[in-house]
C-alpha positions in Angstrom: 0.4 -24.4 -18.2 -3.4 -24.0 -17.6 -4.4 -20.1 -17.7 -7.7 -19.0 -16.2 -9.2 -15.2 -16.6 -10.7 -12.8 -14.3 -13.0 -9.4 -15.4 -12.9 -5.9 -13.6 -15.1 -3.8 -14.8 -17.9 -5.5 -15.4 -19.2 -6.9 -18.7 -17.6 -5.3 -21.1 -14.2 -4.4 -17.9 -11.0 -6.0 -19.4 -9.8 -8.9 -19.3 -6.6 -10.5 -17.6 -5.4 -13.9 -17.5 -3.1 -15.4 -14.8 -1.7 -19.4 -15.2 -0.9 -22.1 -12.8 2.6 -22.0 -11.8 4.8 -25.8 -12.6 7.1 -25.2 -9.1 5.3 -23.6 -6.9 3.0 -24.2 -3.7 0.2 -23.1 -1.3 0.2 -24.6 1.9 -1.7 -24.0 4.5 -1.8 -25.1 8.0 -4.8 -25.8 10.2 -3.9 -23.8 13.1 -2.6 -21.2 10.8 1.1 -21.5 11.9 4.2 -21.8 10.0 4.4 -25.5 8.0 7.8 -26.1 9.8 6.5 -26.7 13.2 3.4 -29.8 12.1 3.6 -32.6 13.1 4.4 -34.4 9.4 4.8 -38.1 8.4 8.7 -39.0 7.3 8.0 -38.9 4.1 6.4 -35.3 3.7 9.0 -34.4 5.9 11.2 -34.9 3.3 9.4 -33.0 0.6 9.4 -30.3 2.9 12.8 -30.1 2.8 13.0 -30.2 -0.8 11.0 -26.7 -0.6 12.2 -23.0 -0.5 10.1 -20.2 1.5 9.1 -17.4 -1.1 6.0 -15.4 0.8 4.0 -16.0 3.7 0.2 -14.3 4.0 -0.2 -13.9 7.1 -3.9 -12.9 7.2 -5.0 -15.8 5.6 -2.2 -18.2 7.4 -0.6 -19.7 4.0 2.7 -20.3 2.9 4.1 -20.2 -0.5 6.8 -22.6 -1.9 9.6 -23.4 -4.3 9.6 -26.4 -5.2 13.9 -26.3 -5.9 13.9 -28.7 -8.2 11.5 -26.7 -10.4 9.6 -30.5 -11.3 5.6 -29.9 -12.2 5.8 -33.8 -10.9 7.5 -33.3 -7.8 5.5 -30.0 -7.2 1.5 -32.6 -7.5 3.4 -35.4 -5.4 4.0 -32.3 -2.2 -0.1 -31.5 -3.3 -0.5 -34.6 -2.7 1.3 -35.5 0.3 0.3 -32.7 1.7 -2.9 -33.4 1.5 -2.9 -36.6 3.1 -1.9 -35.0 6.8 -3.9 -34.0 9.5 -2.6 -30.9 10.7 -2.3 -29.4 7.0 -5.8 -27.7 5.9 -4.8 -27.7 2.2 -2.0 -27.6 -0.4 -2.9 -26.4 -3.7 -1.4 -24.4 -7.1 -0.5 -20.9 -6.8 -1.1 -18.8 -9.7 1.0 -16.0 -11.4 1.0 -12.7 -13.6 2.2 -14.6 -17.0 3.3 -11.0 -18.0 6.6 -10.9 -16.5 8.5 -12.8 -13.8 9.9 -10.3 -11.2 13.0 -11.2 -9.7 12.5 -13.0 -6.4 14.9 -14.8 -4.9 13.9 -18.4 -3.2 17.3 -20.2 -1.9 20.9 -18.9 -1.0 21.9 -22.9 -1.9 21.2 -22.3 -5.6 22.3 -18.1 -6.4 20.5 -16.8 -8.7 17.3 -18.9 -8.7 14.2 -16.8 -9.2 10.5 -17.6 -9.2 7.4 -15.8 -10.4 5.1 -12.9 -8.2 2.7 -15.8 -6.3 -0.9 -14.8 -6.8 -3.5 -16.7 -4.6 -7.3 -16.9 -5.1 -9.6 -18.2 -2.4 -12.9 -19.8 -2.4 -14.9 -16.4 -2.2 -16.0 -14.5 -4.6 -17.4 -10.1 -5.2 -20.6 -10.1 -6.4 -22.1 -6.9 -7.5 -26.0 -7.1 -8.6 -27.8 -4.9 -10.3 -29.2 -1.4 -7.7 -32.7 -2.8 -8.5 -32.5 -6.6 -8.4 -34.6 -7.7 -5.5 -33.8 -9.9 -2.9 -35.2 -12.9 -3.8 -33.7 -12.8 -7.6 -30.4 -12.8 -5.6 -30.5 -15.4 -3.5 -31.7 -17.7 -6.6 -29.0 -16.5 -8.3 -26.1 -17.3 -5.7 -27.5 -21.2 -4.5 -28.8 -22.5 -7.8 -24.8 -22.2 -8.1 -23.3 -23.3 -4.2 -22.6 -19.9 -3.6 -23.5 -18.9 0.3 -23.9 -15.2 0.9 -20.6 -14.8 3.4 -22.2 -11.1 4.2 -24.0 -8.2 2.8 -21.0 -5.5 1.6 -23.3 -2.7 3.7 -21.6 0.5 2.2 -22.4 -1.2 -1.5 -25.6 -1.3 -3.0 -26.5 -5.4 -4.1 -23.1 -6.2 -3.5 -21.9 -9.4 -1.6 -18.4 -11.3 0.0 -19.4 -14.9 -1.2 -18.4 -18.4 -0.5 -18.0 -21.1 -3.8 -18.3 -24.2 -2.7 -15.9 -26.0 -0.2 -13.0 -27.4 -2.8 -13.8 -26.0 -6.2 -10.6 -25.0 -6.9 -9.4 -22.9 -10.1 -13.2 -23.5 -11.1 -14.1 -20.3 -8.7 -13.2 -18.9 -12.0 -14.9 -20.5 -14.5 -18.1 -19.3 -12.5 -16.8 -15.8 -11.9 -17.0 -15.5 -15.4 -20.1 -17.4 -16.1 -22.0 -14.9 -13.8 -20.9 -12.1 -14.8 -21.7 -13.1 -17.8 -24.9 -15.0 -18.0 -26.5 -13.4 -15.9 -28.4 -10.3 -16.1 -28.6 -8.9 -12.7 -24.9 -8.8 -12.0 -22.6 -6.3 -13.2 -20.4 -7.7 -11.1 -18.1 -10.9 -10.1 -14.4 -11.8 -9.4 -12.5 -14.2 -7.2 -11.0 -12.6 -4.2 -7.2 -12.5 -5.8 -4.1 -11.8 -3.0 -1.2 -10.5 -4.1 2.0 -10.3 -1.5 1.7 -6.3 -0.8 4.6 -4.3 -0.3 4.6 -0.9 1.7 6.5 1.7 -0.3 9.5 2.3 3.1 13.1 2.4 1.9 15.1 2.4 4.9 18.7 14.3 11.6 15.9 15.8 12.3 12.8 16.9 11.0 14.6 18.9 7.6 11.8 18.3 6.0 9.3 20.1 7.7 11.7 23.5 7.9 15.4 24.1 6.3 17.9 23.1 9.3 21.4 22.4 9.6 22.7 18.2 10.2 25.8 17.5 11.3 27.0 20.8 10.2 25.3 20.9 6.9 22.6 23.2 6.0 19.8 21.6 4.4 17.3 24.0 2.7 14.9 21.3 0.5 12.1 21.2 2.6 8.0 21.2 1.9 7.9 24.8 4.1 5.6 23.0 6.7 6.1 25.4 10.1 5.6 28.0 8.1 1.8 26.8 7.8 1.6 26.3 11.1 1.1 30.1 11.9 -2.3 29.6 10.1 -3.1 25.8 10.8 -1.6 22.7 12.6 -4.8 20.5 11.9 -7.5 21.0 14.7 -10.3 19.1 13.9 -8.8 17.3 11.5 -8.5 13.0 11.2 -6.2 11.0 9.0 -6.8 7.9 8.7 -3.7 5.5 8.1 -3.8 2.4 6.7 -0.9 0.3 7.2 1.0 -2.5 9.6 -0.1 -2.0 13.0 0.3 0.9 14.8 1.8 1.8 18.4 -0.9 3.7 19.4 0.5 4.1 22.8 3.5 6.2 21.7 4.3 8.7 23.7 4.1 11.3 20.3 0.1 9.8 20.4 -0.4 11.8 23.1 -3.5 10.9 25.2 -6.0 8.7 23.9 -8.5 11.7 22.1 -5.7 11.9 19.5 -6.5 8.3 18.3 -10.4 7.7 17.3 -12.4 4.9 15.3 -8.9 2.3 15.7 -9.6 -0.8 13.5 -7.7 -4.4 12.7 -9.7 -4.3 9.4 -7.9 -8.1 8.9 -8.4 -9.5 12.2 -12.0 -8.3 11.9 -14.2 -10.1 15.2 -10.9 -11.1 17.1 -9.9 -7.4 18.2 -11.9 -5.1 15.8 -10.5 -2.0 17.9 -6.9 -2.8 18.9 -4.5 -1.6 15.5 -1.5 -2.4 17.7 1.6 -3.7 15.7 1.6 -7.8 16.9 4.6 -8.9 14.5 7.8 -8.3 14.1 7.3 -7.1 10.8 4.9 -4.4 11.5 7.2 -1.5 12.2 5.6 0.5 9.0 2.9 1.8 10.1 4.3 3.7 13.6 6.2 5.8 11.3 3.5 6.8 8.5 1.6 7.8 11.3 4.4 9.9 12.8 5.0 11.5 9.8 1.7 12.2 9.3 0.4 13.6 13.3 3.1 12.9 15.5 2.4 15.7 18.3 5.3 17.0 18.4 5.8 17.1 22.0 8.4 14.6 22.7 10.5 13.8 20.1 9.2 14.0 16.4 6.4 16.4 15.3 3.8 15.3 12.2 3.1 17.9 9.4 -0.2 17.7 11.5 0.5 17.5 15.0 -2.8 19.0 16.0 -5.0 15.8 13.5 -6.5 13.0 15.2 -5.3 10.1 14.0 -7.1 6.7 13.3 -5.1 3.9 12.8 -6.3 1.2 10.6 -4.3 -2.2 10.3 -4.6 -3.7 7.2 -2.2 -6.6 7.2 -3.9 -9.0 4.5 -2.4 -9.2 1.3 -3.0 -7.1 -1.7 -6.9 -6.9 -3.3 -8.9 -8.7 -0.4 -12.0 -7.9 0.5 -10.3 -6.9 3.8 -9.0 -4.0 2.4 -11.1 -2.2 0.8 -13.3 -2.4 4.1 -10.8 -1.1 5.3 -11.9 2.4 3.2 -15.7 2.2 3.8 -14.6 1.8 7.9 -12.8 5.3 7.1 -15.3 7.2 5.7 -17.9 5.9 7.7 -15.8 6.9 11.2 -14.6 10.5 9.6 -11.9 10.0 8.5 -11.1 14.1 6.0 -8.0 12.3 5.0 -7.0 8.6 3.6 -2.8 7.8 3.7 -1.8 4.9 2.1 1.6 3.9 1.6 1.6 0.5 0.1 1.0 -1.1 -3.0 1.9 -4.1 -5.6 5.9 -4.9 -6.5 7.8 -2.7 -7.3 10.9 -3.7 -9.6 14.8 -3.2 -8.4 15.2 0.4 -8.9 18.7 0.2 -10.3 18.1 -2.7 -12.7 16.6 -1.0 -15.9 16.0 -4.8 -17.2 14.1 -6.1 -13.9 11.1 -7.4 -16.1 8.4 -6.3 -12.9 9.1 -2.7 -14.6 6.8 -3.7 -17.3 4.8 -5.8 -15.0 1.0 -4.1 -14.7 -1.2 -4.7 -11.9 -5.1 -4.3 -11.9 -7.4 -2.8 -9.5 -9.8 -4.6 -8.6 -13.2 -3.6 -8.4 -14.2 -4.6 -5.0 -11.6 -2.1 -4.4 -12.2 0.4 -7.1 -15.9 0.3 -5.7 -14.1 1.0 -1.6 -11.9 3.6 -2.6 -15.0 5.5 -4.7 -17.3 5.4 -2.1 -14.8 7.0 0.3 -14.1 9.3 -2.5 -18.0 10.6 -2.7 -20.0 9.9 0.6 -16.7 10.3 3.1 -16.5 14.0 4.5 -20.5 14.2 3.9 -20.5 14.2 0.6 -17.0 16.5 0.1 -15.6 13.1 0.0 -12.2 11.6 1.5 -8.8 13.1 0.9 -6.9 10.0 -0.4 -3.1 10.3 -0.4 -1.1 7.4 -2.4 2.4 5.9 -2.5 3.3 5.9 -6.4 6.2 3.1 -5.7 10.0 3.0 -5.0 10.8 1.0 -8.4 11.8 3.6 -10.2 9.1 2.9 -13.0 6.1 4.0 -14.7 3.3 4.6 -11.5 1.3 3.9 -14.7 1.0 0.2 -15.0 0.5 0.4 -10.9 -3.5 0.1 -10.9 -4.4 1.4 -7.5 -1.9 4.4 -6.9 -2.9 5.5 -10.5 -6.7 5.8 -9.7 -7.8 8.8 -10.8 -9.6 10.4 -7.8 -6.3 9.1 -5.1 -3.2 11.7 -4.8 0.0 10.0 -6.2 2.8 11.2 -4.2 6.6 11.0 -5.5 9.4 11.2 -3.6 12.5 13.9 -3.0 15.8 13.9 -1.3 17.5 16.8 0.8 18.6 17.9 -2.3 15.5 18.9 -4.2 16.0 15.8 -6.8 13.7 13.3 -7.4 15.4 10.1 -5.3 16.5 7.7 -7.2 13.9 5.2 -6.6 10.2 6.9 -7.1 8.0 6.2 -9.9 7.8 8.1 -12.5 4.6 9.3 -14.8 1.5 10.8 -16.0 -0.2 9.6 -12.2 2.3 11.4 -10.0 0.2 14.6 -8.7 3.0 16.1 -6.3 6.7 14.9 -4.3 7.1 15.3 -0.9 10.8 15.1 1.0 12.0 11.8 1.8 15.2 10.4 1.7 17.0 9.1 -1.0 18.3 5.3 -2.6 17.0 2.4 -0.9 20.0 0.5 1.3 20.8 -2.5 1.8 21.1 -4.0 6.1 24.8 -3.4 6.2 23.8 1.2 4.9 25.4 -0.2 1.8 23.9 0.6 -2.0 22.2 -2.6 -2.4 24.6 -5.0 -5.3 24.8 -5.0 -8.3 25.0 -1.4 -7.8 23.7 0.6 -10.6 25.4 1.0 -13.6 27.9 3.1 -13.0 26.8 4.0 -9.7 23.8 6.2 -8.7 26.0 9.2 -7.2 27.1 11.4 -9.4 27.0 14.8 -11.1 23.5 13.9 -12.0 23.0 12.8 -8.7 24.9 13.8 -6.0 24.9 11.8 -3.2 21.9 13.2 0.1 23.3 14.4 2.9 21.4 12.5 5.6 19.8 9.0 6.0 16.3 10.2 5.5 13.3 11.4 7.4 13.1 11.5 11.5 9.9 9.9 12.3 8.2 8.0 15.3 9.1 4.2 15.9 7.7 1.6 17.2 9.1 2.2 20.7 11.6 -0.2 22.0 13.6 -2.9 20.8 10.6 -4.0 17.9 11.5 -0.9 15.5 13.6 0.2 13.1 15.6 1.9 15.8 15.9 -1.1 18.2 17.8 0.7 21.2 21.1 1.7 22.5 22.4 4.0 20.3 24.0 1.3 18.3 21.0 2.5 15.3 20.1 6.0 14.0 17.0 7.5 16.0 17.3 8.0 20.1 18.3 5.9 22.4 15.2 4.7 23.9 14.1 3.3 20.4 11.5 5.9 20.4 12.2 7.6 17.1 14.3 5.9 13.5 16.3 9.2 11.2 16.3 6.8 8.6 12.6 6.6 7.2 11.6 7.2 3.8 10.7 6.0 0.3 7.2 6.7 -0.7 5.6 5.2 2.0 7.1 9.0 4.1 6.1 10.6 1.6 2.5 10.2 1.5 1.9 11.1 4.9 3.4 14.0 4.7 1.1 15.2 1.1 -1.8 14.2 3.3 -0.8 15.6 6.7 -0.7 18.9 4.3 -4.3 17.7 3.6 -4.6 17.9 6.8 -3.6 21.7 7.2 -5.8 23.0 4.1 -8.8 21.4 5.7 -8.7 22.1 8.8 -8.7 25.7 7.8 -11.3 25.2 5.6 -13.2 22.5 6.1 -16.0 23.3 3.0 -13.8 22.3 1.0 -14.1 19.3 -2.0 -12.0 16.9 -1.8 -11.0 17.6 -5.6 -10.6 21.0 -4.8 -7.7 20.1 -1.4 -6.1 18.4 -5.2 -6.3 21.0 -6.8 -5.1 23.4 -4.3 -1.8 20.8 -3.1 -0.8 21.6 -6.9 -0.8 25.2 -7.8 0.8 25.0 -3.9 3.6 23.6 -5.5 7.6 24.5 -5.4 8.6 23.5 -9.3 11.9 22.1 -8.2 14.4 20.6 -10.4 13.5 22.5 -13.5 17.0 21.3 -16.1 15.9 17.6 -15.7 12.1 17.5 -13.8 10.7 17.8 -17.7 7.6 20.1 -16.8 4.9 19.9 -19.5 5.2 23.9 -20.4 1.4 23.8 -21.6 0.0 21.7 -17.9 2.7 22.4 -15.9 3.1 18.8 -15.4 6.4 16.6 -14.8 7.0 12.8 -14.9 9.0 13.0 -12.3 7.4 15.5 -9.6 3.7 16.1 -10.4 3.1 20.0 -9.9 6.4 19.5 -8.1 7.1 19.8 -4.1 4.2 20.1 -2.3 5.1 23.7 -0.1 2.8 23.5 2.5 2.9 27.7 3.9 1.2 28.3 -0.1 -1.3 25.6 0.2 -3.3 26.2 3.6 -2.8 30.5 1.9 -4.6 28.7 -0.6 -7.3 26.9 1.3 -8.2 30.4 3.6 -12.1 31.0 2.0 -11.3 34.3 1.3 -8.7 33.0 -1.3 -9.7 32.9 -5.5 -11.4 29.8 -5.7 -10.3 27.8 -8.7 -12.6 25.1 -11.2 -13.2 21.9 -8.4 -12.8 19.8 -11.1 -9.2 20.4 -12.8 -6.8 18.3 -16.0 -5.1 15.8 -15.4 -2.3 16.3 -17.4 
């Protein structure tokens, strides 16, 4: 099994290995549509019937299939046959991480069949030259190796998104390493790699905003948001939600004055200013946006109801150039806070033996530099506040190169009893927690099978008293709540009562950051981060493992965010702390 290497961080950076998988094949049609809708020859159709779908990268129009027999020779037969079809653009090999085998089921015909998480490579490269390198030298370095600059990355000096020669295949990895290691003017270089991107949702009324009674039960595990509204409601602040499409026509997003600098980072020039959902899988973004800043005029309030919303649709795979561009767009177009409720695939939270828990997913240089651009250049140099979902795998967030970036705020989830949500990730990178739902339920509303050893509910972890967070939903029959009173939420289908995961917790903290900045817009992003830390309530002191020296808990960070405390600490007359707080 062949291996390839990718190096992030420049000539002295970390090297990661990927291997070619013997029973996966990636297929892209000329139209971008599904393979099963294409006109195939009888021989190719027989081969296709022996494939099982694994995942689809919607933005790239690529589907990944598992060869049911597990045979490398059959995989190659599929590649050869499909390459001869007029409707198929390519059928290629798929890379996987050699460290672990996550449990991705692929077939109801073969119970228990599993495949590794696929990693796609494109024939594109991210290349950054030294700032002083002349344009003529850059052109020579690229053209002499058959590379074409697709575009200059305007927010990074001397950085380019380039296309390798057509059909280069796996040799693109050697080319990237050659450029990085032998060309003096090259600082960073790596192929564009795409991984499946998982949204941090776990699937009543708004108990996370204040103490309230739900179903006759008093819930008092909130973030004290309503009290904070006496001082700030987020006025004048813009929250960018980078997510699936967002229903900007929802009644809780008010007039067009609420929506600013909308962007479809995936479709690009096709529909650049339209962030609305396109397909049925795009429920997630509307719920996240509602938690952050829904108006509160009709049926659900966000944490910062008077903040503006910058909706940025991102459906590209993890690690794409579109992902990086989304951060630059947010920073360049006035975002004060950026909320990201997505990241690498999680392991099963209830299965401690799942090998996926041990996987480390690095942050590509292209996205890292875009995040650091937003931190350095956003808000006129004070930096965007970036909130990131820690993850729902009940695993270490420190293995997630995205959420553990030291400049972002990694957000964990706690439940309606003031305890850690069973799925919430843990680790040193956790900065704070915010109220959300508890254990992820399956489609029938039951705990997933097989159940956690000994059951998840018990004396140490009592069952939650609510289904989750009440927030906006993609209106009508497209969202989580399809309306008609048959699912949790309102009868019209405008709201859901069971949104959750660290997906819901993260825009909640983004909303609190907006409350803080509305009261004191002069704050540096690190000062906001420190204020959130100092404004936390230490919850679950028996189990939290708060460090006596730093005050940090691997479960909750510095505790559950208290919005009222945070806005008081943000008042211009409040005592100041040093700008660069130490991480635990």
